N, C-alpha and C positions, 0 to 999 in steps of 0.2 A: 304542787298543782303536775297534775299527768295527763296525758292524752293517751290512749291505747283502743286500736282495732277492736270493735265491736264483734266484729264477723272474720272469718278468714278473708284475705286477699290473694291475687297471683303474687303477690313479693311478700308476704309475712303472714302467720297466721294470725288467727285472732288473739288479743292479749297483748299480741307486740307492741312497746312503747313506741310511740312517733313524736311524741314531743313533752318536755316535763322542763319545770320552771326552776331554775337557778339563780343564786346571787354569785356576784361577784366580787370577791373580797378586795374592796377598795373603801379606801377610808379620804375624805376629802385633809385637806391642811387647816387648821385652824386661821382662821379669818382674823384680819386687823381693818378694825376701823378706820374709814377714810377720814382724813380731815379737810374737809371741802373749803379751806382758805388756803391748802396747798396744791387745790387744784387747778387746771387752766381755766380762766373765764369764759362762759356763753354769753354771747346774745341773741335776742330776735328780734326779727323785724316782722309787720304788716304786709304783704305783698295783694296785689289784688286778688291773686287766687285762694291765698291760704298763709301761712307763717311760714318763714325762714330762719333756723336754729344754725347759727355760728359757731365755730368754736377754733382751736389749735390744730388746724390743718383739714378742717373739714367742715363742710356747711350739709342740711338735711333741709329739705323742701317737703312741706305738708299742705294737703289742698283744704279748704276748709270744713271737710268732714272728718280727717284726721287723717286720712290715708300717706302714707310715704311715696310721693312722687317723684323726687330726685334726692340723688348722694353725690356728693364734689368731694373727692379725696385726691392727695397726691396729684393733682392738677387733670385728673379724668372726671368726667363727670358722666353717671347712668340716670337714665330715666325708668321710671318703674312705671309698668303697665298692669293696670288693673282692667280686670272684665266688667261691665258696664252691664247689669241687673235693672 
């Protein structure tokens, strides 16, 4: 795909290519299936506002609509604020 000027501009003549699509020569490494039994355990609990998911070194809190509200990791907690519409 290519984008060219339809008419002369002060900085380039008509037909000048201003953008084009290109593909990066990247290949993803082959993936290995994960063994769920080798993964750290997760637990969840209902809260007054939604659900809390706890794993190895982290906690996630979701409200009743499924929005992420809080992330706790490495002793730091971040509160997510979403616009109310």
